[in-house]
TIVO-2410 file (N, C-alpha, C; in nm, 3 decimals):
# residues 89
REC num residu      c1      c2      c3 atome chaine
REC   1      M   0.082  -0.123  -0.021     N      A
REC   1      M  -0.008   0.017   0.016    CA      A
REC   1      M   0.074   0.130   0.003     C      A
REC   2      S   0.199   0.128   0.087     N      A
REC   2      S   0.276   0.231   0.087    CA      A
REC   2      S   0.377   0.263  -0.041     C      A
REC   3      E   0.399   0.147  -0.103     N      A
REC   3      E   0.476   0.167  -0.214    CA      A
REC   3      E   0.392   0.234  -0.340     C      A
REC   4      A   0.253   0.216  -0.348     N      A
REC   4      A   0.175   0.261  -0.437    CA      A
REC   4      A   0.142   0.414  -0.425     C      A
REC   5      A   0.158   0.466  -0.288     N      A
REC   5      A   0.136   0.590  -0.242    CA      A
REC   5      A   0.287   0.669  -0.289     C      A
REC   6      V   0.388   0.598  -0.274     N      A
REC   6      V   0.530   0.671  -0.314    CA      A
REC   6      V   0.526   0.679  -0.469     C      A
REC   7      K   0.496   0.612  -0.527     N      A
REC   7      K   0.491   0.586  -0.682    CA      A
REC   7      K   0.403   0.718  -0.738     C      A
REC   8      N   0.311   0.759  -0.674     N      A
REC   8      N   0.208   0.874  -0.714    CA      A
REC   8      N   0.260   1.003  -0.681     C      A
REC   9      T   0.371   1.025  -0.578     N      A
REC   9      T   0.411   1.147  -0.565    CA      A
REC   9      T   0.496   1.212  -0.661     C      A
REC  10      R   0.486   1.355  -0.660     N      A
REC  10      R   0.576   1.429  -0.763    CA      A
REC  10      R   0.688   1.421  -0.722     C      A
REC  11      T   0.796   1.399  -0.806     N      A
REC  11      T   0.940   1.436  -0.758    CA      A
REC  11      T   1.004   1.538  -0.867     C      A
REC  12      L   1.105   1.598  -0.819     N      A
REC  12      L   1.170   1.690  -0.885    CA      A
REC  12      L   1.321   1.694  -0.841     C      A
REC  13      V   1.417   1.726  -0.952     N      A
REC  13      V   1.560   1.718  -0.945    CA      A
REC  13      V   1.599   1.861  -0.944     C      A
REC  14      G   1.679   1.901  -0.830     N      A
REC  14      G   1.735   2.044  -0.841    CA      A
REC  14      G   1.862   2.065  -0.739     C      A
REC  15      R   1.925   2.192  -0.752     N      A
REC  15      R   2.033   2.209  -0.674    CA      A
REC  15      R   2.002   2.271  -0.541     C      A
REC  16      V   2.081   2.210  -0.444     N      A
REC  16      V   2.074   2.274  -0.332    CA      A
REC  16      V   2.139   2.416  -0.307     C      A
REC  17      V   2.056   2.498  -0.280     N      A
REC  17      V   2.133   2.659  -0.279    CA      A
REC  17      V   2.144   2.712  -0.125     C      A
REC  18      S   2.075   2.657  -0.029     N      A
REC  18      S   2.089   2.684   0.104    CA      A
REC  18      S   2.084   2.556   0.193     C      A
REC  19      D   2.179   2.562   0.298     N      A
REC  19      D   2.182   2.465   0.402    CA      A
REC  19      D   2.186   2.530   0.540     C      A
REC  20      K   2.139   2.657   0.542     N      A
REC  20      K   2.159   2.708   0.675    CA      A
REC  20      K   2.061   2.682   0.782     C      A
REC  21      R   1.937   2.636   0.733     N      A
REC  21      R   1.839   2.613   0.833    CA      A
REC  21      R   1.835   2.468   0.878     C      A
REC  22      A   1.808   2.457   1.008     N      A
REC  22      A   1.796   2.331   1.081    CA      A
REC  22      A   1.713   2.213   1.024     C      A
REC  23      K   1.761   2.092   0.967     N      A
REC  23      K   1.667   1.983   0.908    CA      A
REC  23      K   1.617   2.040   0.784     C      A
REC  24      T   1.673   2.159   0.712     N      A
REC  24      T   1.572   2.190   0.594    CA      A
REC  24      T   1.701   2.256   0.494     C      A
REC  25      V   1.666   2.202   0.367     N      A
REC  25      V   1.752   2.260   0.254    CA      A
REC  25      V   1.663   2.340   0.168     C      A
REC  26      T   1.710   2.434   0.100     N      A
REC  26      T   1.646   2.520  -0.009    CA      A
REC  26      T   1.704   2.457  -0.145     C      A
REC  27      V   1.608   2.413  -0.225     N      A
REC  27      V   1.637   2.340  -0.339    CA      A
REC  27      V   1.587   2.430  -0.456     C      A
REC  28      L   1.679   2.466  -0.570     N      A
REC  28      L   1.649   2.545  -0.666    CA      A
REC  28      L   1.609   2.464  -0.810     C      A
REC  29      I   1.470   2.452  -0.856     N      A
REC  29      I   1.435   2.387  -0.973    CA      A
REC  29      I   1.436   2.459  -1.078     C      A
REC  30      E   1.497   2.414  -1.191     N      A
REC  30      E   1.496   2.525  -1.316    CA      A
REC  30      E   1.423   2.438  -1.434     C      A
REC  31      R   1.330   2.497  -1.492     N      A
REC  31      R   1.258   2.441  -1.584    CA      A
REC  31      R   1.273   2.527  -1.710     C      A
REC  32      R   1.287   2.434  -1.820     N      A
REC  32      R   1.316   2.512  -1.952    CA      A
REC  32      R   1.206   2.458  -2.046     C      A
REC  33      N   1.121   2.580  -2.096     N      A
REC  33      N   1.022   2.537  -2.189    CA      A
REC  33      N   1.001   2.640  -2.273     C      A
REC  34      A   0.938   2.629  -2.404     N      A
REC  34      A   0.926   2.715  -2.498    CA      A
REC  34      A   0.829   2.839  -2.474     C      A
REC  35      H   0.837   2.939  -2.503     N      A
REC  35      H   0.740   3.059  -2.498    CA      A
REC  35      H   0.611   3.029  -2.572     C      A
REC  36      E   0.484   3.054  -2.520     N      A
REC  36      E   0.384   3.026  -2.606    CA      A
REC  36      E   0.358   3.075  -2.733     C      A
REC  37      L   0.389   3.201  -2.751     N      A
REC  37      L   0.381   3.276  -2.849    CA      A
REC  37      L   0.507   3.272  -2.957     C      A
REC  38      Y   0.623   3.286  -2.897     N      A
REC  38      Y   0.736   3.315  -2.965    CA      A
REC  38      Y   0.818   3.187  -2.990     C      A
REC  39      G   0.794   3.072  -2.910     N      A
REC  39      G   0.875   2.975  -2.917    CA      A
REC  39      G   1.008   2.972  -2.875     C      A
REC  40      K   1.053   3.088  -2.818     N      A
REC  40      K   1.196   3.093  -2.759    CA      A
REC  40      K   1.193   3.024  -2.614     C      A
REC  41      I   1.310   2.942  -2.615     N      A
REC  41      I   1.318   2.853  -2.481    CA      A
REC  41      I   1.359   2.952  -2.367     C      A
REC  42      V   1.252   2.948  -2.265     N      A
REC  42      V   1.272   3.034  -2.137    CA      A
REC  42      V   1.298   2.962  -2.023     C      A
REC  43      A   1.394   3.003  -1.947     N      A
REC  43      A   1.415   2.937  -1.810    CA      A
REC  43      A   1.349   2.990  -1.700     C      A
REC  44      K   1.269   2.920  -1.635     N      A
REC  44      K   1.217   2.949  -1.506    CA      A
REC  44      K   1.237   2.876  -1.398     C      A
REC  45      S   1.264   2.936  -1.290     N      A
REC  45      S   1.310   2.876  -1.151    CA      A
REC  45      S   1.230   2.890  -1.034     C      A
REC  46      R   1.242   2.799  -0.956     N      A
REC  46      R   1.160   2.800  -0.826    CA      A
REC  46      R   1.218   2.754  -0.721     C      A
REC  47      K   1.219   2.802  -0.595     N      A
REC  47      K   1.294   2.745  -0.492    CA      A
REC  47      K   1.173   2.666  -0.390     C      A
REC  48      Y   1.208   2.547  -0.360     N      A
REC  48      Y   1.143   2.481  -0.260    CA      A
REC  48      Y   1.223   2.444  -0.137     C      A
REC  49      H   1.157   2.446  -0.025     N      A
REC  49      H   1.204   2.395   0.108    CA      A
REC  49      H   1.181   2.250   0.122     C      A
REC  50      A   1.296   2.192   0.151     N      A
REC  50      A   1.276   2.051   0.153    CA      A
REC  50      A   1.344   1.998   0.281     C      A
REC  51      H   1.266   1.892   0.347     N      A
REC  51      H   1.314   1.834   0.487    CA      A
REC  51      H   1.436   1.753   0.462     C      A
REC  52      D   1.537   1.752   0.536     N      A
REC  52      D   1.645   1.692   0.559    CA      A
REC  52      D   1.686   1.655   0.689     C      A
REC  53      E   1.637   1.545   0.726     N      A
REC  53      E   1.637   1.497   0.879    CA      A
REC  53      E   1.772   1.490   0.929     C      A
REC  54      K   1.868   1.440   0.868     N      A
REC  54      K   2.011   1.431   0.922    CA      A
REC  54      K   2.106   1.543   0.882     C      A
REC  55      G   2.043   1.634   0.814     N      A
REC  55      G   2.142   1.746   0.772    CA      A
REC  55      G   2.266   1.694   0.669     C      A
REC  56      E   2.246   1.589   0.601     N      A
REC  56      E   2.361   1.531   0.499    CA      A
REC  56      E   2.385   1.601   0.383     C      A
REC  57      Y   2.282   1.681   0.332     N      A
REC  57      Y   2.282   1.745   0.191    CA      A
REC  57      Y   2.346   1.892   0.219     C      A
REC  58      K   2.452   1.925   0.137     N      A
REC  58      K   2.518   2.037   0.144    CA      A
REC  58      K   2.494   2.126   0.027     C      A
REC  59      M   2.544   2.257   0.028     N      A
REC  59      M   2.527   2.357  -0.077    CA      A
REC  59      M   2.589   2.303  -0.208     C      A
REC  60      G   2.514   2.309  -0.311     N      A
REC  60      G   2.589   2.258  -0.449    CA      A
REC  60      G   2.538   2.116  -0.492     C      A
REC  61      D   2.501   2.047  -0.365     N      A
REC  61      D   2.451   1.906  -0.424    CA      A
REC  61      D   2.325   1.902  -0.519     C      A
REC  62      M   2.334   1.815  -0.606     N      A
REC  62      M   2.230   1.786  -0.675    CA      A
REC  62      M   2.123   1.668  -0.615     C      A
REC  63      V   2.010   1.702  -0.605     N      A
REC  63      V   1.922   1.608  -0.514    CA      A
REC  63      V   1.773   1.602  -0.581     C      A
REC  64      E   1.718   1.479  -0.539     N      A
REC  64      E   1.588   1.460  -0.583    CA      A
REC  64      E   1.487   1.500  -0.446     C      A
REC  65      I   1.377   1.566  -0.481     N      A
REC  65      I   1.296   1.599  -0.376    CA      A
REC  65      I   1.134   1.522  -0.410     C      A
REC  66      A   1.070   1.487  -0.323     N      A
REC  66      A   0.948   1.429  -0.357    CA      A
REC  66      A   0.845   1.507  -0.249     C      A
REC  67      E   0.721   1.514  -0.298     N      A
REC  67      E   0.595   1.587  -0.242    CA      A
REC  67      E   0.548   1.495  -0.134     C      A
REC  68      G   0.538   1.560  -0.014     N      A
REC  68      G   0.487   1.506   0.106    CA      A
REC  68      G   0.372   1.569   0.181     C      A
REC  69      R   0.353   1.529   0.313     N      A
REC  69      R   0.262   1.585   0.389    CA      A
REC  69      R   0.327   1.731   0.432     C      A
REC  70      P   0.238   1.837   0.468     N      A
REC  70      P   0.311   1.948   0.516    CA      A
REC  70      P   0.389   1.919   0.651     C      A
REC  71      I   0.508   1.959   0.653     N      A
REC  71      I   0.572   1.960   0.793    CA      A
REC  71      I   0.595   2.094   0.853     C      A
REC  72      S   0.593   2.207   0.784     N      A
REC  72      S   0.574   2.350   0.835    CA      A
REC  72      S   0.501   2.423   0.744     C      A
REC  73      K   0.496   2.550   0.770     N      A
REC  73      K   0.435   2.651   0.688    CA      A
REC  73      K   0.474   2.637   0.565     C      A
REC  74      T   0.598   2.638   0.525     N      A
REC  74      T   0.655   2.657   0.385    CA      A
REC  74      T   0.727   2.522   0.358     C      A
REC  75      K   0.718   2.415   0.422     N      A
REC  75      K   0.812   2.296   0.382    CA      A
REC  75      K   0.685   2.177   0.373     C      A
REC  76      S   0.676   2.125   0.255     N      A
REC  76      S   0.608   1.999   0.228    CA      A
REC  76      S   0.669   1.895   0.133     C      A
REC  77      W   0.793   1.919   0.111     N      A
REC  77      W   0.865   1.830   0.034    CA      A
REC  77      W   0.973   1.762   0.125     C      A
REC  78      V   1.035   1.643   0.075     N      A
REC  78      V   1.140   1.588   0.162    CA      A
REC  78      V   1.237   1.528   0.050     C      A
REC  79      V   1.373   1.545   0.096     N      A
REC  79      V   1.467   1.513   0.012    CA      A
REC  79      V   1.476   1.352   0.003     C      A
REC  80      T   1.479   1.288  -0.122     N      A
REC  80      T   1.464   1.149  -0.108    CA      A
REC  80      T   1.598   1.081  -0.125     C      A
REC  81      R   1.688   1.149  -0.228     N      A
REC  81      R   1.821   1.075  -0.281    CA      A
REC  81      R   1.912   1.196  -0.305     C      A
REC  82      L   2.036   1.163  -0.306     N      A
REC  82      L   2.154   1.249  -0.361    CA      A
REC  82      L   2.181   1.196  -0.517     C      A
REC  83      V   2.161   1.284  -0.600     N      A
REC  83      V   2.203   1.259  -0.749    CA      A
REC  83      V   2.324   1.274  -0.781     C      A
REC  84      E   2.392   1.393  -0.751     N      A
REC  84      E   2.542   1.438  -0.759    CA      A
REC  84      E   2.590   1.511  -0.643     C      A
REC  85      K   2.695   1.476  -0.615     N      A
REC  85      K   2.766   1.539  -0.499    CA      A
REC  85      K   2.823   1.683  -0.560     C      A
REC  86      A   2.819   1.767  -0.480     N      A
REC  86      A   2.874   1.901  -0.521    CA      A
REC  86      A   3.035   1.896  -0.547     C      A
REC  87      K   3.085   1.954  -0.659     N      A
REC  87      K   3.224   1.962  -0.684    CA      A
REC  87      K   3.309   2.060  -0.628     C      A
REC  88      L   3.394   2.037  -0.567     N      A
REC  88      L   3.493   2.126  -0.491    CA      A
REC  88      L   3.564   2.208  -0.591     C      A
REC  89      V   3.562   2.346  -0.558     N      A
REC  89      V   3.612   2.443  -0.641    CA      A
REC  89      V   3.769   2.454  -0.600     C      A
***
């Protein structure tokens, strides 16, 4: 039963832009789609607050987030997995 619920949740992949809050990371999701009238590729972005229980994800990491129940006023997403570790500069 729980596996079926997990399959139906929305998942997004984005980059962690802030890890300052306790048990929370801010994830920037960038979408690229064509403009309705002109057809030019336009980049749109949105930030989501995602729950990170152990505080293991750091700034610059590429992560997958999944929609879940509301955890706080602004947080209803949970980090599910690490896609790519941040590169050291």
